[in-house]
C-alpha positions as CSV (number, residue, x, y, z in Angstrom):
1,M,-24.7,-1.4,-18.3
2,I,-24.6,-3.3,-14.7
3,D,-27.2,-1.9,-12.4
4,P,-24.8,-1.4,-9.2
5,L,-28.6,-2.2,-7.3
6,L,-29.1,-5.7,-8.9
7,V,-25.5,-5.9,-7.7
8,L,-25.9,-5.0,-4.4
9,N,-29.2,-7.6,-3.8
10,A,-26.9,-10.1,-5.1
11,M,-24.2,-9.8,-2.8
12,V,-26.8,-9.4,-0.2
13,V,-28.6,-12.9,-1.3
14,A,-25.1,-14.4,-1.0
15,L,-24.6,-13.4,2.3
16,A,-27.4,-14.5,3.3
17,V,-27.0,-17.2,6.2
18,G,-30.2,-19.5,6.3
19,S,-32.9,-16.8,6.8
20,H,-30.7,-14.5,8.4
21,L,-28.8,-11.5,6.4
22,Y,-25.7,-9.8,7.6
23,A,-27.9,-6.4,8.9
24,T,-30.8,-4.2,8.1
25,R,-30.9,-0.8,6.5
26,G,-29.9,1.7,9.2
27,N,-27.0,2.6,11.1
28,H,-27.3,-0.7,13.3
29,I,-24.9,-3.7,12.4
30,S,-26.9,-7.2,12.5
31,W,-23.7,-8.9,13.3
32,G,-23.5,-12.6,11.6
33,P,-20.9,-15.2,10.6
34,C,-18.5,-14.1,7.4
35,D,-19.4,-15.6,4.4
36,S,-16.8,-18.3,3.4
37,S,-14.8,-16.6,0.8
38,I,-13.8,-14.0,3.3
39,T,-12.4,-16.2,6.4
40,N,-13.1,-19.1,7.8
41,D,-12.3,-18.2,11.4
42,T,-15.9,-18.9,13.0
43,S,-14.6,-16.0,15.9
44,L,-15.2,-13.1,13.8
45,A,-18.0,-11.5,12.7
46,C,-19.7,-10.0,9.7
47,G,-22.2,-7.1,8.7
48,F,-23.4,-4.1,6.9
49,F,-23.1,-0.4,8.1
50,D,-24.9,2.2,5.8
51,V,-23.7,5.8,5.8
52,P,-24.6,8.8,3.7
53,L,-22.8,9.0,0.0
54,D,-22.1,12.7,1.1
55,Y,-22.1,14.0,4.0
56,H,-22.9,17.6,3.2
57,D,-25.9,16.3,1.0
58,V,-27.9,13.7,2.5
59,S,-30.0,13.4,-1.4
60,A,-26.9,12.1,-2.6
61,G,-28.1,8.9,-1.0
62,T,-26.5,5.8,1.1
63,A,-23.5,3.8,0.8
64,R,-23.5,0.3,2.5
65,L,-19.9,-0.8,4.0
66,A,-18.9,-4.2,5.0
67,V,-17.6,-4.5,8.0
68,I,-15.8,-7.2,10.2
69,K,-15.3,-7.6,14.0
70,A,-13.2,-9.6,16.0
71,S,-14.7,-9.7,19.6
72,A,-12.7,-8.4,22.8
73,T,-11.7,-11.7,24.5
74,G,-11.7,-9.6,28.0
75,H,-14.0,-7.1,29.4
76,R,-14.8,-5.0,26.7
77,R,-14.0,-1.1,26.7
78,G,-14.7,-0.4,23.5
79,S,-14.1,-0.7,19.8
80,L,-10.4,-0.2,18.1
81,F,-10.7,0.6,14.5
82,F,-8.1,-1.0,12.0
83,N,-7.3,0.1,8.2
84,P,-5.0,-1.5,6.4
85,G,-4.2,1.5,3.7
86,G,-3.6,0.8,-0.1
87,P,-5.3,3.2,-0.4
88,G,-7.6,-0.2,-1.9
89,I,-6.7,-3.0,0.4
90,S,-9.6,-4.6,2.2
91,G,-9.9,-3.9,6.2
92,V,-12.1,-6.9,6.1
93,Q,-10.0,-9.1,4.8
94,R,-6.6,-7.8,6.6
95,L,-8.3,-8.1,9.7
96,A,-9.0,-11.5,9.2
97,Q,-5.3,-12.0,8.4
98,N,-4.1,-10.3,11.2
99,K,-6.5,-11.0,13.8
100,D,-4.6,-11.5,16.8
101,T,-2.0,-9.2,16.4
102,L,-4.6,-6.5,16.3
103,L,-6.1,-7.8,19.3
104,A,-3.1,-8.4,21.0
105,I,-2.1,-4.6,20.1
106,G,-5.8,-3.9,22.2
107,G,-4.4,-5.7,25.1
108,G,-7.8,-8.3,24.4
109,V,-10.1,-5.4,25.7
110,Y,-11.4,-3.7,22.6
111,D,-13.2,-5.1,19.9
112,V,-11.4,-5.0,16.4
113,V,-13.6,-3.7,13.9
114,S,-12.5,-2.7,10.1
115,W,-14.1,-2.0,6.8
116,D,-14.1,-2.3,3.5
117,L,-13.8,1.5,1.9
118,R,-15.9,2.7,-0.3
119,G,-14.6,1.4,-4.0
120,V,-13.1,-1.1,-2.5
121,G,-13.7,-4.7,-2.9
122,D,-17.4,-6.3,-4.0
123,L,-19.1,-6.4,-0.6
124,T,-19.1,-2.3,0.1
125,M,-21.3,0.1,-2.3
126,P,-20.2,1.5,-3.8
127,G,-17.9,-1.3,-4.9
128,E,-14.8,-2.4,-6.3
129,V,-13.9,0.3,-9.2
130,R,-13.6,-1.5,-12.3
131,C,-12.7,0.2,-15.8
132,F,-12.4,-3.0,-18.4
133,N,-14.7,-5.5,-18.9
134,S,-11.9,-8.1,-18.9
135,L,-8.5,-9.0,-19.1
136,E,-8.7,-9.2,-23.1
137,E,-10.0,-5.7,-23.2
138,Y,-7.1,-4.5,-21.3
139,N,-3.9,-6.4,-22.8
140,A,-5.4,-5.4,-26.3
141,L,-5.1,-1.1,-25.2
142,F,-1.9,-1.8,-23.6
143,N,0.2,-4.5,-25.4
144,G,3.3,-3.7,-26.1
145,T,3.4,-0.7,-23.7
146,I,5.6,-0.2,-20.6
147,E,1.7,-0.3,-18.6
148,L,2.6,-4.6,-19.1
149,N,6.3,-4.3,-19.7
150,G,7.8,-1.6,-17.6
151,I,10.5,0.8,-18.0
152,D,13.8,-0.7,-20.0
153,E,16.6,1.6,-19.0
154,L,20.3,1.1,-17.6
155,D,22.3,2.6,-15.6
156,N,19.9,5.2,-14.7
157,F,19.0,6.6,-18.4
158,A,22.7,7.0,-19.3
159,N,21.9,5.9,-22.7
160,P,20.5,9.2,-24.7
161,V,18.7,6.1,-26.6
162,D,17.0,5.2,-23.8
163,V,15.9,8.4,-22.4
164,Q,14.8,9.5,-26.2
165,H,12.9,5.9,-26.2
166,L,10.8,6.9,-23.5
167,L,9.7,10.3,-24.1
168,D,8.7,9.5,-27.7
169,Q,5.9,7.2,-25.6
170,A,4.3,10.3,-23.6
171,T,2.0,11.4,-26.5
172,D,0.6,7.7,-27.6
173,M,0.5,6.5,-24.0
174,G,-0.9,9.8,-22.8
175,K,-4.1,8.8,-25.6
176,K,-4.2,5.4,-24.0
177,Y,-4.9,6.8,-20.3
178,K,-7.1,9.2,-21.1
179,E,-9.0,6.3,-22.8
180,T,-8.8,4.2,-19.7
181,I,-10.4,7.3,-17.8
182,Q,-13.0,7.7,-20.1
183,K,-13.8,3.8,-19.8
184,C,-14.1,4.5,-15.7
185,L,-16.4,7.7,-15.7
186,S,-18.8,5.2,-18.3
187,S,-18.5,2.0,-15.7
188,P,-21.0,1.3,-13.3
189,S,-18.5,2.8,-10.5
190,G,-18.2,6.3,-12.5
191,R,-21.3,8.6,-11.0
192,F,-19.6,7.0,-7.9
193,L,-16.3,8.3,-7.8
194,K,-16.6,11.5,-5.9
195,Y,-17.8,10.3,-3.2
196,L,-14.9,8.3,-2.3
197,G,-11.8,8.9,-0.5
198,A,-10.3,9.5,3.0
199,A,-12.5,12.1,4.0
200,A,-15.4,10.1,3.9
201,A,-13.7,7.2,5.6
202,V,-12.8,9.7,8.2
203,R,-16.7,10.2,8.7
204,D,-17.9,6.8,7.8
205,V,-15.2,6.0,11.0
206,V,-16.9,8.2,13.3
207,S,-20.4,7.0,12.5
208,L,-19.5,3.6,13.0
209,A,-18.2,4.7,16.3
210,D,-20.9,6.5,16.9
211,A,-22.7,3.4,16.0
212,L,-20.9,0.8,18.4
213,D,-19.7,3.2,21.1
214,G,-22.3,4.9,21.5
215,P,-22.4,9.0,20.3
216,G,-19.4,11.0,20.9
217,A,-17.7,8.0,21.9
218,P,-13.4,8.6,21.7
219,V,-12.7,7.3,18.4
220,N,-10.1,4.8,19.0
221,Y,-8.0,3.9,15.4
222,V,-4.6,2.3,14.1
223,G,-4.3,3.1,10.6
224,V,-1.3,1.7,8.3
225,S,0.2,3.4,5.2
226,Y,-2.6,5.2,3.0
227,G,-4.4,4.7,6.7
228,T,-2.3,7.3,8.2
229,L,-3.6,10.0,5.9
230,I,-7.1,8.7,7.0
231,G,-6.1,9.0,10.4
232,T,-4.3,12.3,10.3
233,W,-7.3,13.7,8.8
234,L,-9.1,12.2,11.4
235,V,-6.9,13.6,14.0
236,N,-7.3,17.4,12.2
237,M,-11.2,16.7,11.3
238,F,-12.6,15.5,14.4
239,P,-9.7,16.5,17.7
240,E,-11.9,15.9,19.8
241,R,-13.4,12.5,18.8
242,V,-9.5,11.5,19.1
243,G,-9.2,8.6,21.7
244,R,-6.6,5.9,21.2
245,V,-4.6,6.9,17.5
246,I,-2.0,4.5,16.5
247,L,-0.6,5.9,12.9
248,D,2.1,3.7,11.5
249,S,4.2,4.1,8.3
250,I,2.9,7.9,7.6
251,L,2.4,9.5,4.6
252,D,3.3,13.3,5.0
253,P,0.0,14.9,5.2
254,I,1.5,18.7,4.0
255,F,3.2,16.8,1.1
256,F,0.3,15.1,-0.1
257,A,-2.0,18.1,0.3
258,T,0.2,20.3,-1.5
259,Q,2.0,18.8,-4.5
260,E,1.1,16.8,-7.5
261,P,1.5,13.3,-7.4
262,S,1.9,12.9,-10.8
263,T,5.9,14.1,-10.8
264,R,6.7,14.6,-6.8
265,W,5.8,11.3,-5.3
266,V,8.9,9.5,-6.5
267,P,11.2,12.2,-5.5
268,H,9.5,12.9,-2.1
269,Q,8.5,9.3,-1.1
270,F,11.4,7.0,-2.8
271,V,14.5,8.2,-0.9
272,V,15.1,5.6,1.7
273,S,14.2,2.6,-1.1
274,D,17.8,2.3,-2.3
275,T,19.1,1.6,1.3
276,V,16.5,-0.4,1.6
277,Y,17.9,-2.6,-1.6
278,R,21.5,-2.1,-0.2
279,G,19.9,-3.8,3.1
280,L,18.7,-7.2,0.4
281,I,22.3,-7.6,-1.4
282,T,23.7,-6.8,2.8
283,G,21.9,-9.4,4.1
284,C,22.8,-11.9,1.1
285,A,26.2,-11.6,1.3
286,L,26.3,-11.7,4.9
287,A,24.2,-15.7,4.8
288,G,26.6,-16.5,2.0
289,P,26.2,-19.1,-0.4
290,D,24.7,-21.3,2.8
291,G,21.9,-18.8,2.9
292,C,21.9,-17.2,-0.2
293,A,21.9,-18.6,-3.5
294,A,23.2,-15.4,-5.4
295,A,26.4,-15.3,-3.0
296,S,29.6,-17.0,-3.8
297,E,32.1,-17.5,-0.8
298,G,33.5,-14.1,-0.1
299,D,30.9,-12.3,-1.6
300,S,31.1,-8.5,-0.5
301,P,27.5,-6.5,-1.3
302,S,28.8,-4.6,-4.2
303,D,29.4,-8.4,-5.7
304,I,25.6,-9.3,-5.0
305,D,24.8,-5.8,-6.4
306,T,26.7,-6.4,-9.6
307,K,25.3,-9.6,-10.1
308,I,21.7,-8.4,-10.1
309,Q,22.8,-5.7,-12.5
310,R,23.8,-8.4,-14.9
311,L,20.8,-9.9,-14.9
312,L,18.7,-6.4,-15.3
313,K,21.2,-6.4,-18.2
314,A,20.5,-9.5,-19.6
315,L,16.9,-8.9,-19.8
316,Y,17.8,-5.4,-21.5
317,D,19.6,-6.8,-23.9
318,A,17.4,-9.4,-24.8
319,S,14.4,-7.3,-24.9
320,K,16.4,-5.0,-27.4
321,A,17.7,-7.9,-29.4
322,N,13.8,-8.5,-29.8
323,G,14.4,-11.7,-28.3
324,S,11.8,-13.3,-25.9
325,P,13.4,-13.3,-22.1
326,P,11.5,-14.9,-19.7
327,M,10.5,-11.3,-18.4
328,T,12.0,-7.7,-19.1
329,S,14.3,-5.6,-17.2
330,G,11.3,-3.2,-16.2
331,Q,9.2,-6.3,-15.2
332,L,12.0,-7.2,-12.9
333,R,12.7,-4.0,-11.7
334,N,9.1,-3.4,-10.1
335,S,9.8,-7.0,-8.7
336,L,12.5,-5.9,-6.7
337,F,10.7,-2.8,-5.8
338,A,7.4,-4.8,-4.2
339,L,10.2,-7.0,-2.5
340,M,11.2,-3.7,-0.6
341,N,8.2,-4.0,1.0
342,T,8.7,-7.4,2.9
343,P,12.3,-8.2,4.1
344,G,10.4,-11.9,4.7
345,Q,10.5,-12.5,1.0
346,W,13.8,-11.5,0.7
347,S,15.4,-15.1,0.8
348,T,13.1,-16.7,-1.3
349,F,13.3,-14.0,-4.4
350,L,17.2,-14.7,-4.2
351,N,17.1,-18.3,-3.1
352,D,14.3,-19.5,-5.7
353,V,13.4,-17.1,-8.0
354,Y,16.8,-15.8,-9.0
355,P,18.5,-18.9,-9.8
356,Q,15.6,-19.0,-11.9
357,L,16.1,-16.2,-13.7
358,A,19.8,-16.1,-14.5
359,A,19.9,-19.6,-15.7
360,S,17.3,-18.6,-18.2
361,V,19.4,-15.8,-19.9
362,G,23.2,-17.5,-18.9
363,T,23.2,-19.3,-21.9
364,G,22.8,-16.2,-24.5
365,S,19.8,-17.8,-26.3
366,T,17.0,-15.4,-26.3
367,Q,14.9,-16.7,-29.3
368,K,13.1,-18.8,-27.1
369,R,11.1,-17.9,-24.3
370,T,11.7,-19.6,-20.7
371,T,8.4,-19.2,-18.5
372,I,9.1,-18.4,-15.2
373,S,6.2,-18.5,-12.2
374,H,6.9,-17.0,-9.2
375,P,4.4,-15.0,-6.8
376,L,6.9,-12.9,-6.3
377,L,7.0,-12.3,-9.9
378,K,5.1,-9.2,-11.0
379,R,3.7,-10.3,-13.8
380,A,0.4,-10.5,-16.0
381,A,-2.7,-10.4,-14.1
382,A,-5.4,-13.1,-13.9
383,Q,-7.8,-10.2,-14.3
384,A,-8.3,-7.0,-15.7
385,P,-7.2,-4.5,-12.4
386,S,-8.8,-2.3,-10.3
387,Y,-8.7,1.0,-10.4
388,A,-9.8,1.4,-6.4
389,S,-6.4,2.5,-5.5
390,T,-6.4,5.6,-8.0
391,A,-9.7,6.6,-7.6
392,I,-9.0,7.1,-3.8
393,L,-5.5,8.6,-4.0
394,C,-5.8,10.8,-7.2
395,G,-9.7,11.9,-5.6
396,D,-7.9,12.8,-2.3
397,S,-4.7,14.3,-4.1
398,T,-4.5,17.7,-5.2
399,D,-4.8,19.2,-8.6
400,E,-2.5,18.9,-11.5
401,H,-2.0,21.9,-13.0
402,G,-0.9,21.6,-16.6
403,T,1.5,18.7,-16.1
404,T,2.2,16.8,-19.2
405,M,3.1,13.2,-19.7
406,T,6.6,14.4,-20.8
407,D,6.9,16.1,-17.5
408,V,6.1,12.9,-16.1
409,F,8.8,10.7,-17.8
410,T,11.2,13.7,-17.3
411,S,10.7,13.6,-13.5
412,I,11.4,9.6,-13.7
413,I,14.4,10.4,-15.7
414,A,15.8,13.3,-12.9
415,A,14.7,11.2,-10.1
416,S,16.5,8.0,-11.7
417,R,19.7,9.9,-11.9
418,N,19.2,12.0,-8.5
419,V,16.7,9.8,-5.8
420,S,16.4,6.5,-6.6
421,H,18.9,4.6,-9.2
422,M,17.1,1.1,-8.6
423,F,13.6,1.7,-8.6
424,A,12.4,5.4,-9.6
425,A,11.6,3.9,-13.1
426,T,9.0,1.8,-11.3
427,W,6.1,1.6,-14.2
428,P,3.3,1.4,-13.3
429,F,2.9,3.2,-10.5
430,M,-0.3,4.7,-9.0
431,P,0.5,8.4,-8.4
432,H,1.7,8.6,-12.0
433,Q,-1.6,8.0,-13.3
434,C,-3.2,11.1,-11.2
435,L,-1.9,13.8,-14.0
436,H,-5.1,12.0,-16.2
437,W,-8.1,11.1,-13.5
438,P,-10.2,13.8,-13.5
439,V,-12.3,12.9,-10.5
440,R,-11.8,15.2,-7.3
441,A,-13.7,14.2,-4.1
442,V,-16.4,16.1,-3.0
443,E,-14.4,17.1,0.1
444,R,-11.2,17.0,0.8
445,Y,-9.0,17.7,3.9
446,Q,-6.3,20.0,2.8
447,G,-5.3,21.0,7.2
448,P,-4.2,22.4,9.2
449,F,-2.9,19.8,10.5
450,N,-1.7,21.1,13.6
451,K,-4.6,20.6,16.0
452,T,-5.0,19.3,19.7
453,P,-6.2,16.6,20.0
454,A,-8.4,14.9,22.7
455,N,-5.8,12.6,23.5
456,P,-2.0,12.5,21.9
457,V,-1.4,10.2,19.2
458,L,1.5,7.3,19.3
459,I,3.5,7.7,15.5
460,S,5.4,4.7,13.8
461,A,7.5,4.5,11.5
462,N,10.2,1.8,10.1
463,T,14.0,2.8,10.1
464,Y,14.2,1.7,5.8
465,D,10.8,2.0,4.6
466,P,11.2,2.2,0.6
467,I,7.7,4.2,0.2
468,T,6.6,6.2,3.4
469,P,10.1,7.4,4.8
470,L,11.1,7.7,8.2
471,T,11.1,11.9,7.8
472,G,7.0,11.9,6.9
473,A,6.9,10.3,10.9
474,E,9.1,12.8,12.1
475,L,7.2,16.0,10.5
476,L,3.9,14.7,11.7
477,A,5.5,14.4,15.4
478,S,6.5,17.6,15.3
479,L,3.1,19.1,13.6
480,L,1.3,17.3,16.5
481,G,4.3,18.7,19.4
482,Q,3.3,17.5,22.6
483,D,0.7,15.5,21.7
484,G,2.4,12.9,19.0
485,V,5.2,10.9,20.5
486,L,7.2,8.9,17.8
487,V,8.7,5.1,18.3
488,H,10.5,3.6,15.2
489,K,11.6,0.2,14.6
490,N,15.1,-0.4,13.3
491,G,14.5,-2.5,10.3
492,F,13.4,-2.8,7.2
493,G,10.1,-2.6,5.2
494,H,6.7,-1.2,4.9
495,T,4.4,-1.2,8.0
496,M,4.2,-2.6,11.3
497,F,3.1,-6.0,9.8
498,V,6.7,-7.1,8.1
499,E,9.3,-7.8,10.9
500,P,8.2,-8.8,14.2
501,S,9.3,-6.5,17.1
502,S,7.9,-7.4,21.0
503,C,9.7,-3.6,21.8
504,I,7.3,-2.0,19.5
505,N,4.3,-4.5,20.1
506,G,4.6,-4.0,24.0
507,R,4.4,0.2,23.2
508,Y,1.3,-0.3,21.3
509,A,-0.6,-3.0,24.3
510,A,0.4,-0.5,26.6
511,Y,-0.6,2.4,24.8
512,V,-4.2,1.4,23.9
513,V,-4.7,-0.7,27.2
514,N,-3.2,2.0,29.6
515,G,-2.2,5.4,27.9
516,T,1.4,4.6,28.7
517,L,3.0,7.0,25.8
518,P,7.0,5.5,25.1
519,A,9.8,8.6,25.5
520,N,9.8,10.5,22.3
521,N,12.2,8.9,19.7
522,T,12.2,5.3,21.1
523,V,14.1,3.0,19.0
524,C,13.1,-0.9,18.8
525,D,14.8,-3.7,17.5
526,I,13.8,-6.5,15.1
527,D,13.1,-9.7,17.2
528,D,15.9,-11.4,17.3
529,D,14.5,-15.0,16.5
530,F,13.5,-13.9,13.4
531,E,16.1,-14.5,10.4
532,V,15.9,-12.4,6.6
533,F,18.3,-14.9,5.3
534,K,19.2,-18.3,7.5
535,G,21.4,-17.2,10.7
536,V,21.3,-13.5,9.3
537,T,19.1,-11.4,11.5
538,T,17.5,-7.5,11.1
539,S,20.4,-6.3,13.5
540,N,22.7,-7.7,11.9
541,I,22.2,-6.6,8.3
542,V,22.0,-2.8,10.4
543,A,25.3,-3.0,11.6
544,N,26.5,-3.7,8.5
545,L,25.0,-1.4,6.0
546,Q,27.4,1.6,7.0
547,F,30.0,-1.1,5.1
548,T,27.7,-1.1,1.5
549,N,29.0,0.9,-1.0
């Protein structure tokens, strides 16, 4: 077994610059150049920050957070903390990737600071949650299962054979997931799992604010996706500390605190995902063959959909015939669902990936596997998966009460028929894993969610978000009342970063710098110079959605 202290020592040594280490122990950060594995941007600074593993039990020991900073370009007013969500996405890496956008939100007068949550990456300790020693070990356990191949089904499980085939896998898959959990518990991360999660992240960011801006200073925070759960808990755990807080792409906090994720996540969170898919096929139809390879002259959105459904069926038929298609229909469905988050990649998929897939099954030959490799295809992993996201989300979630794997599969079938025809059968999907996850965080905040913050909160969302629907933002705004203002972009995808809007960026900056809030329910358009397909803007697609069947 790997000694985590040895790993920590090795990382600290690796991050040394000459004789200078990134940080000394304690609540002080010694900033230094970031390691080249993170970024080569010399304007960014990195360091470490020590915090208690358990704020209610100091005997539990100490955690160490990897921290990154983009310094204010003007007269510094304080820090603006950023969490990119996931959960499990590296805040250190995402700040490096989105430095300019985040500095602009702060008007150049705030240091933008982010950190890797406990359980995320190899710099923070406790570090990345890895349950398998190798990719080979992972593949050996799940070879030939839906964990690797996805769920093959057509027409929302219209065929009773597909229904029974999925239900028949419940016992075996349940055993495999329980075996996985045992590997997680016996891994070097196992004893730290209960110290991960959103409540710990809230207390960590408050500690960071105390260290960087002074004890009791307002906490300024931008959180997206799962980072909004951290932000919502921050607002309600420490309402007196709330400074400028922007929460974008909201995870409904009441749903999260009260509903089992294994069976309720998909029917609650996927309500807009098929509408986003309609945006994809509408944009392709508007672009025509000059801008979208999947389109023929005069094609309607329904015609584009027919072609995609035909491709799914060809892959399904090839798998059922024991052929060797380039991927399964379940794998393609998974890739399409991931694509819904990022409209900027829609054109690439339908112009580069779709033609290759269509050609590979168009000959009718399924006996010789055709290999198609593209970053937008969710295929076999290069290494064993991390379980950081599972550990954080499931550790924060409500307890499961007697739910079975058969219940989970039954909920997927129902959601495919009633909520999202295209994407409810996406598998593997992290919230389903909470069924077997045995560890809950030592601290979970479960309400109330309507405390009065010291300063109002700016809430934002995309109108057509496939995984955090606008209804979550509307709910949070209603809970906060006059202390929550909602603004949303009339566009597609997940989070503020996927489609540019000068309108909403201006609202963000005015709020953070001057405290100026937009009118509640302000709607911002996506910039017209951002084309989803050649010659097709988001506004074009939105205007034509009503004509899509």
